[in-house]
C-alpha positions as CSV (number, residue, x, y, z in Angstrom):
1,M,0.0,0.0,0.0
2,F,1.2,3.6,-0.5
3,D,2.4,5.8,2.2
4,T,1.7,9.1,0.5
5,K,2.7,12.5,1.8
6,I,0.6,15.3,0.5
7,S,1.9,18.7,1.4
8,R,-0.1,21.9,1.5
9,R,1.4,22.6,-1.9
10,G,0.4,19.2,-3.2
11,V,3.9,17.7,-3.4
12,L,3.8,13.9,-3.4
13,A,6.4,11.5,-2.1
14,T,5.3,7.9,-2.6
15,A,6.7,4.7,-1.1
16,L,5.4,1.2,-0.3
17,G,4.6,1.1,3.4
18,A,3.3,-1.6,5.7
19,G,0.4,-1.4,8.1
20,A,-1.7,1.6,9.0
21,S,-2.1,3.4,12.4
22,I,-5.2,5.3,13.2
23,T,-5.3,9.1,13.2
24,I,-8.2,10.8,15.0
25,V,-8.6,14.5,14.3
26,G,-9.1,16.3,17.5
27,R,-10.2,19.8,16.7
28,A,-13.8,20.3,15.6
29,R,-14.0,21.8,12.1
30,A,-16.8,22.4,9.6
31,K,-17.8,19.3,7.7
32,T,-16.3,18.8,4.3
33,T,-18.0,16.8,1.7
34,L,-16.0,15.2,-1.1
35,K,-17.0,13.1,-4.1
36,L,-15.6,9.9,-5.3
37,G,-16.8,8.7,-8.8
38,H,-15.9,5.5,-10.6
39,L,-17.0,3.2,-13.4
40,A,-17.6,-0.1,-11.6
41,N,-21.0,-1.4,-10.4
42,E,-22.1,-1.9,-6.8
43,Q,-20.9,-5.6,-6.7
44,N,-17.3,-4.8,-7.8
45,S,-14.5,-4.9,-5.3
46,W,-13.5,-1.4,-6.3
47,H,-16.9,0.0,-5.2
48,K,-16.8,-1.9,-1.9
49,A,-13.3,-0.7,-1.3
50,S,-14.4,2.9,-2.1
51,L,-17.2,2.6,0.5
52,K,-14.6,1.3,3.0
53,F,-12.4,4.2,2.2
54,A,-15.2,6.6,2.9
55,E,-16.1,4.9,6.1
56,E,-12.5,5.0,7.3
57,V,-12.0,8.7,6.4
58,A,-15.2,9.5,8.3
59,N,-14.1,7.5,11.4
60,R,-10.5,9.0,11.4
61,T,-11.7,12.6,11.0
62,N,-14.6,12.3,13.6
63,G,-17.0,12.9,10.7
64,E,-15.4,16.1,9.6
65,I,-14.8,14.7,6.1
66,E,-17.6,12.9,4.3
67,I,-16.9,11.1,1.1
68,K,-19.9,10.3,-1.2
69,V,-19.3,7.5,-3.5
70,F,-20.9,7.4,-7.0
71,P,-20.5,4.1,-9.0
72,N,-21.6,3.2,-12.5
73,E,-20.2,6.3,-14.2
74,Q,-22.9,8.5,-12.4
75,L,-20.4,11.4,-12.4
76,G,-19.1,10.6,-15.9
77,K,-16.8,8.2,-17.7
78,E,-13.2,7.7,-16.7
79,T,-11.8,10.5,-18.7
80,D,-14.6,12.8,-17.5
81,L,-13.7,12.0,-13.9
82,I,-10.0,12.7,-14.5
83,K,-10.9,16.1,-16.0
84,G,-13.5,16.7,-13.2
85,I,-10.8,16.3,-10.5
86,Q,-8.5,18.7,-12.4
87,L,-11.4,21.2,-12.5
88,G,-12.4,20.6,-8.9
89,T,-15.8,19.2,-9.6
90,V,-14.9,15.7,-8.4
91,D,-12.4,14.8,-5.7
92,F,-11.4,11.1,-6.1
93,T,-11.6,8.4,-8.7
94,I,-10.2,5.0,-9.7
95,T,-8.1,5.1,-12.9
96,G,-5.1,3.5,-14.6
97,E,-3.5,3.4,-18.0
98,S,-6.0,6.0,-19.3
99,L,-3.7,8.5,-17.5
100,Q,-1.2,8.0,-20.3
101,N,-3.2,10.7,-22.3
102,W,-1.5,13.1,-19.9
103,A,1.4,11.2,-18.3
104,P,3.0,8.8,-20.8
105,L,4.6,6.6,-18.1
106,A,1.1,5.4,-17.1
107,A,1.2,3.3,-20.2
108,L,3.4,0.9,-18.2
109,L,0.4,0.0,-16.0
110,A,-0.8,-2.4,-18.7
111,V,2.0,-3.9,-20.8
112,P,1.6,-7.5,-22.1
113,Y,3.7,-10.0,-20.1
114,A,5.5,-7.3,-18.1
115,I,4.1,-8.2,-14.7
116,R,4.6,-11.8,-13.7
117,D,2.3,-12.1,-10.6
118,L,1.0,-10.1,-7.7
119,D,4.3,-10.2,-5.7
120,H,6.1,-8.9,-8.7
121,M,3.5,-6.2,-9.1
122,K,3.9,-5.1,-5.5
123,A,7.7,-5.0,-5.9
124,V,7.4,-2.9,-9.1
125,I,4.9,-0.3,-7.7
126,G,7.0,0.1,-4.5
127,G,10.3,0.4,-6.3
128,S,11.9,3.1,-8.5
129,V,9.6,2.4,-11.5
130,G,6.5,2.8,-9.5
131,Q,7.7,5.9,-7.9
132,K,8.5,7.5,-11.2
133,I,5.2,6.6,-12.6
134,A,3.3,8.1,-9.6
135,A,5.5,11.2,-9.6
136,E,4.8,11.8,-13.3
137,I,1.1,11.3,-12.8
138,E,1.0,13.9,-10.1
139,D,3.2,16.3,-12.0
140,K,1.3,16.1,-15.3
141,T,-2.2,15.5,-14.1
142,K,-2.3,17.0,-10.5
143,L,-3.9,13.7,-9.4
144,V,-2.2,12.1,-6.3
145,P,-2.0,8.3,-6.3
146,L,-3.1,7.4,-2.8
147,T,-3.0,3.6,-3.2
148,W,-3.4,0.9,-5.8
149,F,-5.6,-2.1,-6.6
150,A,-4.6,-5.1,-8.7
151,R,-6.8,-5.9,-11.8
152,G,-7.7,-9.4,-12.8
153,P,-5.5,-10.8,-15.5
154,R,-6.8,-10.4,-19.1
155,E,-7.8,-13.7,-20.7
156,L,-8.7,-14.7,-24.2
157,T,-12.1,-16.1,-24.9
158,A,-13.1,-17.9,-28.2
159,N,-15.1,-20.7,-29.6
160,K,-12.0,-22.8,-29.9
161,A,-9.3,-23.9,-27.5
162,I,-6.1,-21.9,-28.1
163,R,-2.9,-23.2,-26.5
164,T,-0.2,-21.8,-28.7
165,P,0.2,-18.6,-30.8
166,D,0.1,-20.7,-34.0
167,E,-3.6,-21.3,-33.2
168,L,-4.3,-17.5,-33.4
169,A,-3.7,-17.3,-37.2
170,G,-6.4,-15.3,-38.8
171,L,-8.5,-15.0,-35.6
172,K,-10.7,-11.9,-35.6
173,L,-10.1,-10.6,-32.1
174,R,-11.8,-7.6,-30.5
175,V,-9.4,-5.4,-28.6
176,P,-9.7,-2.0,-26.9
177,N,-8.5,1.0,-28.8
178,V,-5.0,0.7,-27.4
179,P,-2.2,0.7,-30.1
180,L,0.1,-1.4,-27.9
181,F,-2.6,-4.1,-27.7
182,V,-3.2,-4.0,-31.5
183,S,0.6,-4.4,-32.2
184,F,0.9,-7.2,-29.7
185,W,-1.9,-9.3,-31.2
186,Q,-0.8,-8.7,-34.7
187,A,2.6,-10.1,-33.8
188,L,0.9,-13.2,-32.5
189,G,-0.9,-13.8,-35.8
190,A,-4.4,-12.6,-34.9
191,K,-6.4,-10.0,-36.6
192,P,-7.1,-7.5,-33.8
193,T,-10.1,-5.2,-34.3
194,P,-10.5,-2.2,-32.0
195,M,-14.1,-1.8,-30.9
196,A,-16.1,-0.2,-28.1
197,F,-16.9,-2.6,-25.3
198,S,-20.6,-2.0,-25.6
199,E,-20.5,-3.5,-29.1
200,V,-18.6,-6.7,-28.2
201,F,-21.4,-9.1,-27.3
202,T,-23.4,-8.5,-30.4
203,S,-20.3,-8.7,-32.5
204,L,-19.4,-12.0,-31.1
205,Q,-23.0,-13.2,-31.5
206,S,-23.1,-12.3,-35.2
207,H,-19.5,-13.4,-35.8
208,V,-18.2,-10.0,-36.7
209,V,-15.4,-11.0,-34.4
210,D,-14.4,-14.5,-33.2
211,A,-12.8,-13.7,-29.9
212,Q,-12.2,-11.1,-27.2
213,E,-9.9,-10.5,-24.3
214,N,-10.8,-9.2,-20.8
215,P,-10.5,-10.0,-17.1
216,L,-12.8,-12.6,-15.6
217,A,-15.1,-10.0,-14.0
218,L,-15.9,-8.4,-17.3
219,I,-16.3,-11.7,-19.1
220,Q,-18.9,-12.6,-16.5
221,S,-20.7,-9.3,-16.1
222,A,-21.0,-9.0,-20.0
223,S,-22.4,-12.6,-20.3
224,F,-19.7,-13.5,-22.8
225,F,-20.2,-17.1,-21.6
226,E,-23.4,-17.1,-23.7
227,V,-21.4,-16.6,-27.0
228,Q,-18.0,-18.0,-26.1
229,K,-17.2,-21.5,-25.2
230,Y,-13.5,-21.5,-24.2
231,L,-11.6,-19.3,-21.8
232,N,-8.0,-19.6,-22.7
233,K,-5.8,-18.6,-19.7
234,T,-3.3,-16.4,-21.4
235,D,-2.9,-14.0,-18.4
236,H,-1.4,-11.7,-21.0
237,V,-1.9,-8.5,-19.0
238,L,-1.5,-8.2,-15.3
239,S,-2.1,-4.5,-14.4
240,W,-3.0,-2.2,-11.6
241,I,-5.2,0.8,-11.1
242,Y,-4.9,3.7,-8.7
243,L,-7.2,5.4,-6.2
244,V,-6.4,9.0,-6.8
245,G,-7.3,12.4,-5.4
246,G,-6.8,16.0,-6.6
247,S,-3.5,17.3,-5.2
248,R,-4.9,20.9,-5.1
249,K,-7.9,20.0,-3.0
250,L,-6.1,17.6,-0.7
251,G,-3.2,20.0,-0.3
252,K,-5.7,22.6,1.2
253,L,-6.8,20.2,4.0
254,P,-5.2,20.3,7.4
255,D,-2.2,17.9,7.8
256,E,-4.1,15.6,10.2
257,Q,-6.9,15.2,7.7
258,Q,-4.5,14.5,4.9
259,K,-2.9,11.8,7.1
260,A,-6.3,10.3,7.9
261,I,-7.0,10.1,4.1
262,R,-3.7,8.3,3.5
263,E,-4.3,5.9,6.3
264,A,-7.9,5.2,5.1
265,A,-6.6,4.5,1.6
266,A,-4.1,1.9,3.0
267,V,-6.9,0.2,4.9
268,A,-9.1,0.3,1.7
269,Q,-6.3,-1.4,-0.2
270,E,-6.0,-4.4,2.2
271,F,-9.8,-4.6,2.2
272,E,-10.0,-4.7,-1.6
273,R,-7.2,-7.2,-2.0
274,K,-9.1,-9.9,0.0
275,L,-12.3,-9.2,-1.9
276,F,-10.4,-9.3,-5.2
277,L,-8.8,-12.7,-4.6
278,A,-12.0,-14.2,-3.4
279,D,-14.0,-12.7,-6.4
280,E,-11.4,-14.1,-8.9
281,A,-12.0,-17.7,-7.5
282,R,-15.7,-17.3,-7.3
283,I,-16.1,-15.9,-10.8
284,A,-14.0,-18.7,-12.3
285,D,-16.2,-21.2,-10.7
286,E,-19.4,-19.5,-11.9
287,L,-18.0,-19.3,-15.5
288,K,-17.3,-23.0,-15.4
289,A,-20.8,-23.6,-14.1
290,K,-22.1,-21.6,-17.1
291,G,-20.4,-24.0,-19.4
292,M,-17.0,-22.3,-20.2
293,E,-14.0,-24.6,-20.5
294,F,-10.8,-23.2,-19.1
295,I,-7.7,-24.0,-21.2
296,D,-4.1,-23.8,-20.0
297,V,-1.9,-21.8,-22.5
298,D,1.8,-21.8,-23.3
299,K,2.2,-18.4,-21.9
300,Q,6.0,-18.3,-22.4
301,A,5.4,-18.9,-26.1
302,F,2.9,-16.0,-26.3
303,A,5.2,-13.6,-24.4
304,T,8.3,-14.6,-26.5
305,R,6.5,-14.0,-29.8
306,G,5.0,-10.7,-28.7
307,K,8.0,-9.2,-27.0
308,D,9.5,-7.4,-29.9
309,A,6.2,-5.8,-30.8
310,V,5.8,-4.6,-27.3
311,T,9.3,-3.1,-27.2
312,A,8.8,-1.4,-30.6
313,S,5.4,0.1,-29.4
314,L,6.8,1.7,-26.2
315,G,9.1,4.3,-27.4
316,A,12.5,5.5,-26.2
317,D,11.2,7.1,-23.0
318,L,9.4,3.9,-21.8
319,K,11.8,1.2,-22.9
320,P,14.3,1.6,-20.1
321,L,11.5,1.4,-17.4
322,Y,10.0,-1.5,-19.2
323,E,13.3,-3.3,-19.0
324,D,13.5,-2.4,-15.3
325,I,10.1,-3.9,-14.7
326,L,11.2,-7.2,-16.4
327,A,14.4,-7.2,-14.2
328,T,12.6,-6.4,-10.9
329,K,12.7,-9.4,-8.5
């Protein structure tokens, strides 16, 4: 979890900490109401962690700060929320690689086969690479990364079992509109087709595309099990996402309230991690019960064939940090 220092000028120093003490704000102050908007639904672990964050902030400030949580894009889509924080109309959100539109290093949050597992992810975020990413995000966006949540690995669904890259030849694969993802799947022999997520189900149903790739939670919530038989366990992207707040707004709060928010974010991370791991196991069981067959994949073959395309897509500024991620133990 992050131990984040937010000064009155909004300067951020980020490091991986352990544990969280309780800060109780002593002096009575006028109540401050802040807004947290995100894109997940009420059943998602991010939403439940957001509620836990709000509860902890209220407890640690004696109710002087109230955080109202708005799920389901009620306050806008992810990019709208980022801009809202910059304008001061929203105070917190949960966001990840979308920040690369402002801070290019944020592209490193979701690179195919860069992160090996959750322990590796924690080491990367707590090390020099994670610190550089967080610092650039605050510098370029004025959003402070308070803590991070792991995202479920992206898996490949199709109506055939796929164990090696050779079996991807000619496969019409829906991907998000991310150039790195397009280049990666092209290198593996597929025919990637960028498409809005809202169009994926009907496109699979009508065979406009043959396959798609997403984490288990989205595969379940979008009912892709109705139009896809096989879940091929590529685990091709392990990524994380940040709980962020606006540095200007946070920097105006008294120091003890800033400290309470940091501590609350740390508690929310631990809370979300337990939910996330339990949800991943539960969703896998539910997808199998719906008839999906889980296929073990030669992940090393996928990673090896796609690596040159990944490296070529990252650009000179990102390549050294990408190599640092791969070298992190």
